[in-house]
C-alpha positions in Angstrom: -10.1 -20.7 -80.3 -11.4 -24.3 -80.3 -12.2 -24.1 -84.1 -8.7 -22.7 -84.7 -7.1 -25.6 -82.9 -9.2 -28.1 -84.8 -8.3 -26.5 -88.2 -4.6 -26.5 -87.2 -4.8 -30.1 -86.0 -6.5 -31.2 -89.3 -3.8 -29.5 -91.3 -1.1 -31.0 -89.2 -2.6 -34.5 -89.7 -2.6 -34.1 -93.5 1.1 -33.0 -93.4 2.0 -35.8 -91.0 0.3 -38.4 -93.2 2.3 -37.2 -96.2 5.6 -37.3 -94.2 4.9 -40.8 -93.0 4.3 -41.9 -96.5 7.6 -40.6 -97.6 9.5 -41.9 -94.5 8.0 -45.4 -95.0 9.5 -45.7 -98.5 12.9 -47.3 -98.5 13.6 -46.6 -94.8 15.1 -49.1 -92.4 13.1 -50.1 -89.5 15.8 -50.8 -87.0 14.7 -53.1 -84.2 11.5 -55.1 -84.6 8.5 -54.3 -82.5 5.5 -56.6 -82.4 3.5 -54.4 -79.9 1.9 -52.2 -82.5 3.9 -49.1 -81.5 6.0 -46.9 -83.7 9.6 -48.2 -83.8 12.6 -46.0 -83.4 15.1 -46.0 -86.3 18.3 -47.6 -84.9 19.6 -48.8 -88.2 22.5 -46.3 -88.5 25.3 -45.3 -86.2 23.1 -42.7 -84.5 19.8 -42.9 -82.7 17.5 -39.9 -82.4 16.1 -38.5 -79.1 13.4 -35.9 -78.9 13.5 -32.7 -76.9 10.0 -31.1 -76.4 10.1 -27.9 -74.5 8.5 -24.4 -74.6 11.1 -22.1 -76.2 8.6 -19.4 -76.6 5.5 -18.1 -74.7 4.8 -17.8 -71.0 6.6 -21.0 -70.0 9.9 -20.2 -71.8 11.1 -18.5 -68.6 11.4 -22.0 -67.1 11.7 -24.4 -70.0 14.6 -23.1 -72.1 17.1 -24.0 -69.4 15.5 -27.5 -69.1 16.3 -28.0 -72.8 19.8 -26.8 -72.2 20.3 -29.4 -69.4 19.0 -32.2 -71.6 21.5 -31.1 -74.3 24.3 -31.1 -71.8 23.5 -34.7 -70.9 23.3 -35.7 -74.5 26.7 -34.2 -75.3 28.3 -35.8 -72.3 27.0 -39.2 -73.2 28.1 -38.8 -76.8 31.6 -37.8 -75.6 31.8 -41.0 -73.5 30.9 -43.2 -76.5 27.1 -42.9 -76.7 24.5 -45.6 -75.9 25.1 -49.2 -77.1 27.7 -47.9 -79.4 25.5 -45.3 -81.0 25.7 -41.5 -80.7 22.6 -39.6 -79.8 21.1 -37.2 -82.3 18.9 -34.7 -80.6 15.8 -33.4 -82.4 14.3 -30.3 -80.7 10.7 -29.0 -81.0 9.1 -25.9 -79.4 5.9 -26.6 -77.6 5.3 -22.8 -77.6 3.5 -22.9 -74.2 0.5 -24.2 -76.1 -0.9 -27.6 -75.3 -2.3 -28.7 -78.7 1.1 -27.7 -80.1 2.8 -30.1 -77.6 0.6 -32.9 -78.8 1.3 -32.2 -82.5 5.1 -31.9 -82.0 5.1 -35.1 -79.9 3.4 -37.0 -82.7 5.9 -35.6 -85.2 8.9 -36.7 -83.0 7.5 -40.2 -82.7 6.1 -40.9 -86.2 8.3 -38.8 -88.5 11.6 -38.4 -86.6 11.2 -41.9 -85.1 13.0 -41.0 -81.9 13.9 -43.6 -79.3 12.6 -41.5 -76.4 11.3 -37.9 -75.8 12.5 -35.7 -72.9 10.3 -32.7 -72.0 7.1 -31.0 -71.1 6.7 -28.8 -68.0 3.1 -28.0 -67.1 0.7 -30.8 -66.3 -1.5 -29.4 -69.1 1.2 -30.1 -71.6 1.9 -33.6 -70.1 -1.8 -34.5 -70.3 -2.0 -33.2 -73.8 0.8 -35.6 -75.0 0.0 -38.5 -72.7 -2.5 -40.2 -75.1 0.0 -39.6 -78.0 2.7 -41.6 -76.2 0.3 -44.3 -75.1 -1.3 -44.8 -78.5 2.1 -45.0 -80.2 3.8 -47.0 -77.3 6.6 -44.5 -77.2 8.5 -43.2 -74.2 8.3 -39.8 -72.5 10.6 -38.7 -69.7 8.8 -35.9 -67.8 11.2 -33.9 -65.6 9.1 -31.6 -63.5 7.3 -31.9 -60.1 3.6 -32.4 -60.5 0.3 -33.0 -58.7 0.5 -36.9 -58.6 -2.6 -39.0 -59.0 -1.3 -40.3 -62.3 0.6 -43.2 -63.8 1.1 -44.0 -67.5 2.8 -47.1 -68.9 4.7 -44.9 -71.3 5.8 -42.0 -69.1 8.7 -42.0 -66.6 8.3 -39.2 -64.1 11.7 -37.9 -62.9 10.4 -34.9 -61.1 8.8 -35.1 -57.7 5.3 -36.5 -57.1 3.1 -35.1 -54.3 4.6 -37.0 -51.3 8.1 -35.8 -52.4 7.4 -32.1 -52.6 4.0 -30.7 -51.6 3.5 -32.9 -48.6 7.0 -32.1 -47.2 6.3 -28.4 -47.8 3.1 -28.6 -45.8 4.9 -30.7 -43.1 7.5 -28.0 -42.9 4.9 -25.2 -42.4 3.2 -27.3 -39.7 6.6 -27.9 -37.9 7.2 -24.1 -38.0 3.9 -23.7 -36.1 1.9 -22.2 -38.9 -1.9 -22.6 -38.4 -3.3 -21.0 -41.5 -2.5 -20.8 -45.2 -3.8 -19.0 -48.3 -3.6 -20.8 -51.7 -2.6 -19.0 -54.9 -2.2 -20.8 -58.2 -2.4 -20.7 -62.0 -5.7 -21.8 -63.4 -5.0 -25.2 -64.8 -4.8 -28.8 -63.7 -1.6 -28.8 -61.6 -2.6 -26.0 -59.1 -6.2 -27.1 -58.8 -5.3 -30.7 -58.2 -2.5 -29.7 -55.8 -4.8 -27.5 -53.9 -7.4 -30.3 -53.6 -4.6 -32.4 -52.0 -3.5 -29.4 -49.8 -7.1 -28.9 -48.5 -7.4 -32.6 -47.6 -4.0 -32.4 -45.8 -5.1 -29.2 -44.0 -8.4 -30.7 -42.7 -6.5 -33.7 -41.2 -3.7 -31.6 -39.7 -5.4 -28.7 -38.1 -4.3 -26.2 -40.8 -6.9 -23.6 -41.8 -7.2 -22.7 -45.5 -8.3 -19.0 -45.4 -8.6 -18.5 -49.2 -8.0 -20.0 -52.6 -7.5 -18.0 -55.8 -6.4 -18.7 -59.3 -5.1 -16.5 -62.2 -4.9 -17.5 -65.9 -1.6 -18.9 -66.9 0.5 -15.9 -68.0 -1.6 -13.4 -66.0 0.1 -10.2 -64.8 -2.8 -8.8 -62.8 -2.5 -9.7 -59.1 -3.6 -6.6 -57.3 -7.0 -8.1 -56.3 -5.6 -11.5 -55.3 -2.8 -10.0 -53.2 -5.2 -7.7 -51.4 -7.3 -10.7 -50.5 -4.2 -12.5 -49.3 -3.3 -9.6 -47.1 -6.8 -9.2 -45.7 -6.9 -12.9 -44.8 -4.1 -12.5 -42.3 -3.0 -16.0 -43.1 0.3 -17.2 -41.5 1.7 -18.5 -44.8 0.9 -18.7 -48.6 1.2 -21.9 -50.6 2.1 -20.8 -54.2 1.4 -23.0 -57.3 1.7 -20.2 -59.9 3.7 -21.2 -62.9 5.7 -19.2 -65.5 6.1 -15.5 -65.6 3.0 -14.9 -63.5 5.3 -15.3 -60.6 7.1 -12.0 -61.6 3.9 -10.0 -61.3 2.7 -11.8 -58.1 5.8 -11.2 -56.1 6.2 -7.6 -57.2 2.6 -7.0 -56.1 3.2 -8.9 -52.9 6.1 -6.6 -51.9 4.2 -3.5 -53.0 1.4 -4.5 -50.6 3.9 -4.5 -47.7 3.9 -8.2 -47.3 7.1 -9.9 -46.2 8.7 -13.3 -45.9 9.1 -12.8 -42.2 5.5 -11.9 -41.6 3.7 -14.1 -44.2 6.2 -16.5 -45.9 5.4 -17.9 -49.3 6.2 -21.6 -50.1 6.6 -22.0 -53.8 6.8 -25.2 -55.8 7.6 -23.8 -59.2 10.2 -21.2 -58.5 13.8 -22.4 -58.8 17.1 -20.6 -59.2 16.4 -19.6 -62.9 13.0 -18.0 -61.9 14.7 -16.2 -58.9 17.1 -14.6 -61.3 14.3 -13.5 -63.6 12.0 -12.2 -60.8 14.7 -10.5 -58.8 16.0 -11.2 -55.3 14.6 -7.9 -54.0 11.2 -9.5 -54.3 12.1 -13.1 -53.2 14.8 -12.9 -50.5 13.7 -15.0 -47.5 10.9 -16.8 -49.2 10.7 -20.6 -49.2 10.7 -23.3 -51.9 10.0 -27.0 -51.9 12.2 -29.0 -54.3 14.5 -32.0 -54.4 17.6 -30.2 -55.7 19.3 -26.8 -55.4 22.5 -25.5 -57.0 23.9 -25.4 -53.4 23.2 -29.2 -52.8 26.4 -30.7 -51.6 28.2 -33.6 -53.3 30.8 -34.5 -55.9 28.1 -35.3 -58.6 26.6 -31.8 -58.2 29.9 -30.1 -58.2 30.6 -31.7 -61.5 27.2 -30.9 -62.9 27.3 -27.2 -61.9 30.8 -26.8 -63.3 29.9 -28.4 -66.6 26.7 -26.4 -67.0 28.3 -23.1 -66.2 31.2 -23.9 -68.5 28.8 -24.5 -71.4 26.1 -21.9 -70.8 27.9 -19.1 -68.8 29.2 -18.6 -65.3 26.2 -16.5 -64.4 23.7 -19.2 -65.3 22.3 -21.0 -62.3 21.2 -24.7 -62.1 17.8 -25.7 -60.8 15.6 -28.7 -59.9 13.8 -29.1 -63.2 17.0 -28.8 -65.1 18.7 -31.4 -62.9 15.7 -33.8 -63.2 15.8 -33.4 -67.0 19.6 -34.0 -67.1 19.2 -37.1 -64.8 16.4 -38.4 -67.0 18.7 -38.8 -70.0 21.2 -40.8 -67.9 18.4 -43.0 -66.5 17.2 -43.8 -70.0 20.8 -44.6 -71.0 21.1 -47.0 -68.0 17.8 -48.6 -68.8 18.7 -49.1 -72.5 22.1 -50.6 -71.5 20.5 -52.9 -68.9 18.0 -54.1 -71.6 20.7 -54.4 -74.2 18.1 -52.8 -76.6 16.4 -49.6 -77.7 13.1 -51.5 -77.9 10.5 -49.6 -75.8 9.0 -52.7 -74.1 12.5 -54.1 -73.2 13.6 -50.8 -71.9 10.6 -50.5 -69.7 11.1 -54.0 -68.5 14.6 -53.2 -67.4 13.7 -50.0 -65.5 13.0 -51.3 -62.0 15.9 -50.7 -59.6 18.0 -48.7 -62.0 20.0 -46.2 -60.0 22.1 -43.1 -60.8 24.4 -41.0 -58.6 22.6 -37.8 -59.6 23.5 -34.2 -58.6 20.6 -34.4 -56.1 22.0 -37.6 -54.6 21.2 -41.3 -55.3 18.0 -41.8 -57.3 16.3 -45.1 -58.0 13.6 -46.0 -60.5 10.5 -47.6 -59.0 9.3 -49.9 -61.7 5.8 -50.2 -60.4 5.0 -46.5 -60.7 7.7 -45.4 -63.1 8.6 -42.6 -60.7 11.9 -42.3 -58.9 13.0 -42.2 -55.2 14.0 -38.6 -54.4 15.2 -36.7 -51.3 12.8 -33.9 -50.4 14.3 -30.5 -49.6 13.0 -27.2 -48.3 15.1 -24.1 -49.1 15.2 -20.4 -48.4 16.0 -17.9 -51.2 19.0 -15.7 -50.4 20.1 -12.2 -51.4 22.6 -13.8 -53.8 19.8 -15.5 -55.8 20.8 -19.0 -54.5 18.5 -21.2 -52.5 20.0 -22.7 -49.3 18.6 -25.9 -47.9 16.9 -25.5 -44.4 15.5 -29.0 -44.2 15.7 -32.4 -46.0 14.1 -35.8 -45.6 17.4 -37.5 -44.7 17.1 -40.2 -47.4 15.3 -40.6 -50.7 11.5 -40.8 -50.4 9.7 -43.6 -52.1 7.3 -42.3 -54.7 3.6 -42.6 -53.8 1.7 -40.8 -56.6 -1.7 -41.8 -55.4 -0.9 -41.1 -51.7 -1.9 -44.6 -50.7 0.2 -44.3 -47.6 -1.7 -41.3 -46.3 -5.2 -42.0 -44.7 -6.3 -38.4 -45.2 -5.9 -38.8 -49.0 -8.1 -41.8 -49.3 -10.9 -40.0 -51.2 -8.7 -38.1 -53.6 -8.2 -40.6 -56.4 
C-alpha cells in the first residue's frame, strides 16, 4: 500500500509540474505576493475557491452535505454581489476518504487552480495530510469540523469546535448527570486516540473511571466483540469517537446486545442530523451528542439557513453542525477579505482577529491568536423524529483553548 501511494504521488508530481509549466505561460498573476507562497489568480472578474471533501468512500456519509453547505454559501455570496466585486468560482475535488489523495488534490487546487482559499477536510487524518501542503505554499485552509485540539497552523482557520468547546463540555455534562464510569470507543486514527488521551486525563482529575478503551479501523463494520466488552464493563456511559459509516454498524450491534440510552447512554461527537438519518432513529433515539449547532437551534439566522438549505437540496434534508461550520467559514473568509481590502493571504490573515458573524449557531468571533473561533457549546438528545434537541448549552460563546492551557489537568498533554 505504501509503495502504491509513492508511485501515485510520483505520477501526480510529474503531472502537476507539467500543469504548472502550462499555467505559468501567459497567465496573469493577480495580486503580488512577496512571501514565497503561491498567489491566487484575481486578475479577472471571478476568483476561484477550492472545495475539498470526500464525495466517495467511508466518509462520504458525512462530507457530501458539507460540500453542499459550502456551495450554498458561495451561491448566496455571489447573488449578493460577490467579494470585493468579484464572483466566486468554486472548484471541487474529491478526497475519496483517502489521506494521500487529499494532499494531492490540495496541491492541485493551490498550484494549478490557484484558488484564493480552500474549504474542506473532515477527519484529522485528512487535515494533517494537507497541513504541510498549505504551510509550504502559504495558502489558506478553512477546516469546518470539531477536532481533538493540540494544534495550530498559521495557514489553517478552524471553524469547528476544539476540545474545550465540545469534548470537555460533553464530559462535564456526564459528570453533572452523576455518571461515575465511562467506556471509550473510537475509530483507529489520530482524532479518537488523541481525544481519548484527553478524556483519560480529564477522568483522572474528575473522579471518572475509564473501564475500557477500544478502537476499530475507519470504515469497520464488525463491532460484536467491542460491544460485548462494553456491555460486560457495566460502564454508566460510553464516549463515542467513531467516524463515518462505522457508526451504523456500532449502533445496530449496540441495540442488538440489549443496550439502551436509558441504561448506558452514548455521547457521540461525530454523529449529527445527517448521520442520524443514515443510521436510523430506531437505533439512536435517546442518545446524546455534543456539538455547537443543531437544526433545532433557535434564532433568525438559523431559520434563514435551514429554509435556504432545504429549498435547494430538499425538504427532507437536515442541517447539521459540520455543515453549518462549513457554511459559516465561507462568510468568515469573505468578511476577512473585505476587512483586508485584498485577497492576499497574509493581509487576509492579518485582518482576521475580531471578525464576527451572526451565524446560524449564534454569534461567532475569530480569535486571531489561535485562528479558531468562539463557539457556544451544546449537548443534545436525539429524538424519534431524527432531530436533535438541545438539553444544555454553555450560555455564551466559549473562547477557544486548543492546547487546554486553562485546564490544570491537561498540563502534560501537549
